C-alpha positions in Angstrom: 0.0 0.0 0.0 1.3 3.4 -0.9 2.4 5.4 2.2 3.7 2.4 4.2 7.3 1.2 3.9 7.9 -2.5 3.3 11.3 -2.6 5.0 11.5 -4.8 8.2 11.5 -2.7 11.4 14.7 -3.2 13.4 14.2 -4.9 16.7 16.1 -2.1 18.5 13.5 0.5 17.4 10.2 -0.6 18.8 8.3 2.6 18.6 6.2 3.2 15.4 3.1 5.0 14.5 -0.1 4.0 12.8 1.8 4.5 9.5 4.5 2.1 10.6 7.5 4.5 10.5 10.2 4.1 13.2 10.8 7.5 14.9 14.6 7.3 14.6 14.3 6.7 10.8 12.1 9.8 10.6 14.6 11.9 12.6 17.4 11.0 10.1 15.2 11.9 7.2 14.2 15.2 8.7 17.8 16.0 9.4 18.7 15.3 5.7 15.8 17.5 4.6 16.9 20.3 6.8 20.5 20.3 5.6 19.5 20.0 1.9 16.6 22.4 1.8 18.0 25.2 -0.3 16.2 27.5 -2.7 13.2 28.8 -0.8 9.8 27.2 -0.2 9.6 25.7 -3.7 12.8 23.8 -3.3 12.0 22.7 0.3 8.6 21.4 -0.7 10.1 19.5 -3.6 12.7 18.0 -1.2 10.1 16.8 1.2 8.1 15.4 -1.7 11.1 13.5 -3.1 12.2 12.0 0.2 8.9 11.2 1.8 6.8 10.2 -1.2 9.1 9.2 -4.1 11.9 7.6 -2.2 10.1 6.1 0.9 6.4 6.3 0.2 5.7 7.3 3.8 3.0 9.7 2.7 0.7 9.4 -0.3 0.5 12.0 -3.0 -3.1 13.1 -2.2 -2.5 13.6 1.5 0.7 15.5 0.7 -1.1 18.0 -1.6 -4.0 18.2 0.9 -1.6 19.2 3.7 0.3 21.6 1.4 -2.9 23.5 0.5 -3.9 23.7 4.1 -0.5 25.1 5.0 -0.8 27.7 2.2 -4.0 28.9 3.9 -2.3 29.4 7.3 -0.4 32.5 8.3 3.3 32.0 8.3 5.9 30.0 6.3 4.2 27.2 4.4 7.3 25.0 4.0 8.0 24.8 7.7 4.4 24.3 8.5 4.2 21.5 6.0 7.2 19.8 7.7 5.4 20.1 11.1 2.2 18.7 9.6 3.9 15.7 8.1 6.0 15.1 11.2 2.9 15.2 13.3 1.1 12.8 10.9 4.0 10.3 11.2 4.6 10.6 15.0 2.0 12.9 16.5 3.1 15.9 18.6 6.7 14.9 19.1 7.1 14.2 15.4 5.9 17.6 14.5 8.2 19.3 17.1 11.2 17.3 15.8 10.5 18.1 12.2 9.8 21.7 12.8 12.9 22.4 14.9 15.2 20.4 12.6 13.8 22.3 9.6 14.9 25.7 10.9 18.0 24.9 13.0 20.7 24.9 10.3 19.4 28.1 8.7 19.2 29.8 12.0 22.8 29.1 12.9 24.3 29.9 9.5 22.3 33.0 8.9 23.3 34.4 12.3 26.9 33.9 11.4 26.4 35.7 8.1 24.6 38.5 9.8 27.7 39.0 12.0 29.9 39.0 8.9 27.7 41.6 7.1 27.9 44.2 9.9 31.6 43.6 10.7 33.0 43.4 7.1 30.0 44.0 4.9 31.3 47.3 3.6 34.9 46.1 3.1 35.7 45.5 -0.6 35.0 41.9 -1.6 32.4 41.3 1.1 30.3 44.3 -0.1 30.6 42.9 -3.6 29.4 39.5 -2.6 26.2 40.9 -1.0 25.7 43.2 -4.0 25.8 40.2 -6.3 23.4 38.2 -4.1 20.8 41.0 -4.1 20.8 41.0 -7.9 20.5 37.2 -8.1 17.5 37.1 -5.8 15.3 38.8 -8.4 15.8 35.9 -10.8 15.3 33.3 -8.0 11.9 34.9 -7.2 10.9 35.0 -10.8 11.7 31.3 -11.1 9.6 30.7 -8.0 6.6 32.3 -9.8 7.0 29.9 -12.7 7.4 26.9 -10.4 4.4 27.6 -8.3 2.5 28.8 -11.4 2.9 25.5 -13.3 1.5 23.6 -10.4 -1.3 26.0 -9.4 -2.6 27.7 -12.6 -4.3 24.7 -14.3 -7.5 26.4 -15.4 -8.8 29.8 -16.6 -10.3 30.4 -13.2 -7.0 29.9 -11.3 -5.2 32.2 -13.8 -7.8 34.9 -13.2 -7.5 34.4 -9.4 -3.7 34.9 -9.6 -4.1 38.1 -11.7 -6.7 39.5 -9.4 -4.6 38.8 -6.4 -1.6 40.6 -7.9 -3.7 43.7 -8.8 -5.3 43.7 -5.4 -1.9 43.7 -3.7 0.2 45.8 -5.9 -2.3 48.5 -7.0 -4.8 48.7 -4.2 -2.8 47.4 -1.3 -5.6 45.1 -0.2 -4.7 43.2 3.1 -3.3 39.7 2.6 -5.9 38.0 4.7 -8.7 39.5 2.5 -7.0 38.4 -0.7 -6.5 34.8 0.6 -10.1 34.5 2.0 -11.6 35.9 -1.2 -9.7 33.3 -3.2 -10.9 30.5 -1.0 -14.5 31.8 -1.3 -14.2 31.9 -5.2 -12.9 28.3 -5.2 -15.7 27.1 -3.0 -18.3 29.0 -5.0 -17.0 27.4 -8.3 -17.2 24.0 -6.7 -20.8 24.6 -5.5 -21.8 25.7 -9.0 -21.0 22.3 -10.5 -17.2 21.6 -10.6 -17.2 19.1 -7.8 -15.6 16.3 -9.8 -12.6 18.3 -11.0 -11.9 19.8 -7.6 -11.8 16.5 -5.8 -8.2 16.2 -4.4 -8.3 13.0 -2.6 -9.0 9.3 -3.2 -12.0 7.6 -1.6 -11.8 4.8 0.9 -12.7 2.1 -1.6 -9.6 3.0 -3.7 -6.9 0.4 -3.0 -4.2 3.0 -2.8 -6.1 5.1 -0.3 -4.1 5.7 2.9 -6.4 5.8 6.0 -6.0 8.4 8.8 -4.4 7.0 11.9 -6.5 6.9 15.0 -3.9 9.3 16.7 -4.7 12.0 14.1 -8.4 12.3 15.0 -9.6 15.6 16.7 -9.9 15.7 20.5 -11.2 18.8 22.2 -9.3 18.3 25.5 -6.0 17.7 23.8 -6.6 20.8 21.6 -7.2 23.0 24.7 -4.0 21.7 26.3 -2.0 22.2 23.2 -3.3 25.8 22.7 -2.5 26.7 26.3 1.0 25.3 26.1 2.0 26.9 22.7 0.3 30.3 23.5 2.3 30.5 26.7 5.6 29.7 24.9 4.8 32.2 22.1 3.3 35.2 24.0 5.0 34.8 27.3 8.2 36.5 26.1 6.2 39.2 24.4 4.3 40.1 27.6 7.4 39.9 29.7 9.4 42.3 27.5 6.5 44.8 27.4 6.3 44.8 31.2 10.1 44.9 31.7 11.2 47.3 29.0 8.2 49.3 28.0 6.3 49.5 24.7 8.9 51.8 22.9 12.0 49.6 23.4 13.3 48.0 20.2 13.0 44.5 21.7 9.4 45.0 22.6 8.6 46.5 19.2 10.2 43.5 17.5 8.3 41.0 19.6 4.9 42.7 19.1 5.3 43.4 15.4 6.5 39.9 14.5 3.9 38.3 16.7 1.2 40.3 14.8 2.9 39.2 11.6 2.5 35.6 12.6 -1.3 36.1 12.7 -2.0 38.3 9.7 0.5 37.3 7.0 -1.3 34.7 4.9 0.0 33.2 1.7 3.3 31.7 2.7 6.9 32.9 3.0 6.7 35.2 0.0 3.7 37.0 1.3 5.4 37.5 4.6 8.5 38.9 3.0 6.6 41.5 1.0 4.7 42.6 4.1 7.7 42.7 6.4 10.0 44.3 3.9 7.7 47.2 3.5 7.0 47.7 7.2 10.5 47.2 8.4 12.0 49.5 5.8 9.4 52.2 5.3 7.6 52.3 8.7 10.0 51.3 11.4 13.2 52.2 9.6 15.0 49.2 11.1 17.1 48.7 7.9 17.5 50.0 4.4 16.1 48.3 1.2 19.5 47.2 0.3 20.1 45.5 3.6 16.7 43.7 3.3 17.7 42.4 -0.1 21.2 41.4 1.1 19.5 39.5 4.0 17.2 37.7 1.5 20.3 36.8 -0.6 22.0 35.3 2.5 18.8 33.4 3.4 18.8 31.9 -0.2 22.3 30.6 0.4 21.5 28.8 3.6 19.4 25.7 4.3 16.0 26.0 5.8 13.1 28.4 5.4 13.6 31.5 3.3 11.6 33.3 5.9 14.6 33.0 8.2 15.6 36.3 6.7 13.3 37.8 9.4 16.0 36.9 11.9 18.4 39.1 9.9 15.8 42.0 10.1 15.7 41.6 13.9 19.5 41.4 14.1 19.9 44.7 12.3 17.2 46.3 14.3 18.9 45.4 17.6 22.4 46.2 16.2 21.4 49.7 15.1 19.5 50.4 18.4 21.4 48.4 21.1 20.5 50.6 24.1 23.0 49.7 26.9 24.0 46.4 25.3 27.0 45.9 23.0 25.7 46.1 19.4 26.6 42.5 18.4 25.0 41.1 21.6 21.9 43.2 21.1 21.6 42.2 17.4 22.0 38.5 18.3 19.4 38.6 21.0 17.0 40.5 18.8 17.5 38.1 15.9 16.8 35.1 18.2 13.7 36.8 19.6 12.3 37.4 16.1 13.0 33.8 15.2 11.1 32.6 18.3 8.0 34.7 17.8 8.0 33.9 14.0 8.2 30.1 14.2 6.6 29.2 17.5 3.1 30.0 16.3 3.5 27.6 13.4 3.4 24.7 15.8 0.2 26.1 17.3 -1.6 26.5 14.0 -0.7 23.0 12.7 -1.3 21.1 15.9 -4.7 22.7 16.3 -5.9 22.5 12.7 -4.3 19.4 11.3 -6.6 16.8 13.0 -9.7 18.6 11.6 -8.2 19.0 8.2 -7.4 15.3 8.1 -11.1 14.5 8.8 -12.1 16.7 5.9 -9.5 15.5 3.3 -12.2 13.6 1.4 -14.3 16.8 1.1 -13.9 18.1 -2.5 -15.3 21.5 -1.5 -12.4 22.1 0.9 -10.0 21.0 -1.8 -11.5 23.5 -4.3 -11.1 26.4 -1.8 -7.5 25.5 -1.0 -6.6 25.1 -4.7 -7.8 28.7 -5.3 -5.7 29.9 -2.4 -2.7 28.3 -4.0 -3.5 30.1 -7.3 -3.7 33.4 -5.4 -0.2 32.8 -4.0 1.2 33.1 -7.5 -0.1 36.7 -7.5 1.5 37.2 -4.1 4.9 36.1 -5.4 4.5 38.3 -8.5 3.9 41.3 -6.3 7.0 40.5 -4.3 9.1 40.0 -7.4 8.1 43.4 -8.7 8.7 45.2 -5.4 12.2 43.6 -5.2 12.9 44.4 -8.8 12.3 48.1 -8.3 14.8 48.2 -5.4 17.4 45.9 -7.1 17.6 47.4 -10.5 16.9 51.0 -9.6 18.6 53.2 -6.9 15.5 55.2 -6.4 11.7 54.7 -6.6 8.7 57.0 -5.9 5.1 56.6 -5.0 2.5 57.5 -7.6 -1.2 57.1 -8.0 -4.5 59.0 -8.4 -7.7 58.6 -6.4 -6.0 57.0 -3.4 -4.3 54.3 -5.5 -0.5 54.2 -4.7 1.9 52.4 -7.0 5.7 52.3 -6.6 7.4 53.5 -9.8 11.1 53.6 -10.6 13.1 56.7 -11.4 14.5 55.9 -14.8 17.7 57.8 -14.3 18.5 55.7 -11.3 18.9 52.4 -13.2 21.9 50.5 -12.0 23.7 48.8 -15.0 25.7 46.4 -12.9 22.6 45.2 -11.1 20.9 44.6 -14.5 23.8 42.6 -15.8 24.0 40.5 -12.7 20.3 39.8 -12.7 20.5 38.9 -16.3 23.4 36.5 -15.5 21.3 34.9 -12.7 18.4 34.5 -15.2 20.7 32.9 -17.8 22.1 30.5 -15.2 18.7 29.4 -13.9 16.6 29.3 -17.1 19.1 28.5 -19.8 22.0 26.6 -18.1 19.7 25.2 -15.4 22.5 24.9 -12.9 20.4 25.4 -9.8 20.0 28.1 -7.2 23.2 27.7 -5.2 25.6 27.8 -8.2 23.7 30.7 -9.6 24.1 32.7 -6.3 27.8 31.8 -6.2 28.3 33.0 -9.8 26.5 36.3 -9.0 28.5 36.7 -5.8 31.7 36.5 -7.8 30.2 38.9 -10.4 29.3 41.3 -7.6 33.0 41.3 -6.4 34.2 42.0 -9.9 31.6 44.8 -10.4 32.6 46.4 -7.1 36.3 46.2 -8.0 35.6 47.8 -11.4 33.5 50.6 -9.9 35.9 51.3 -7.1 
């Protein structure tokens, strides 16, 4: 049966779940996924798909896609939440915790080291060139993400229209992300109710011989849900309340804790949606960092394993570094970065552990699948909005707001075009789309090109 491994279970590993997977085997696989998950959410989701479905058949295809669409609908980074969901499905709460922590740990450690390097030597010759090249390469990486997600999500005229509408709503009218995602879900559900039930069915039925049943441990339980909510809410909001009381509402640590806690609730649409929202708020409202620093952080996050959204740790690091108070700047930056990481990723466990049991019980409901598929289509528009926003700040040194009747659009100043950035972005696009050498070699090539560009200019 698909989803259950046929390998004999070692006698030394007695503990398995309803899906028959030894916990120690799962830990090794999650560690491999964490270390090899480069290239942002698309690459990480593909890695989980290959290791869990294609290589081991621990999870069936229909359940994987059902879980992915649910995670796309949640606020927060979808790849990490998918890892938590699948880990929970295999080994309940401890499996979700193990998968979620391992998924972020390598990226957290390596990005913190890169943040130190950026503030200590980031303006020194070759190091500045490396980050300049990374910023230009990120634009091509995000464009590739649009194409990857688009090929999977835009499978009908309706999904294409949803993606276009989501882009216009975000870029032109600045509609809040939750409203865009909920509207997309409503459109998918309405289309299903109007007669497209068969096409929108996303799971197999119990009489299908390849159907993988839901383990008894994955069924909803009210008492367990209440205990989980109390535990994870305390872990998440305890530091936020404590900092507010101890340091006051205007301290940079308090502002970071409150802002990123709010972000964990309102940023729907996955990692790219979060980046668009946080980049605009952190740069334009709070002035924690400059657009170039945000893009450099995104480039660093692309070169490290783990969630792309780990770049938020870099945002917190720079906020603490630039406003350290009585602490040494590096210590303040490190603590601020770890604080942002905590309040960003802890809520993911809460959302998944509370919602996954109910989603599992509804995985044979084609109406829910239709709604989630429309949300996935809207995410394509979200990524396109991010790509355009980044492109303005990568390729041009200056942009301005324009728009009649309350509509505000960011437009570039033509005379501020950066030729070196254009050439490096073109190099990244050539490496990704023509040579197909992958994200990491592309970023390395552009990093070298950035060093050369800085040397020629300087």
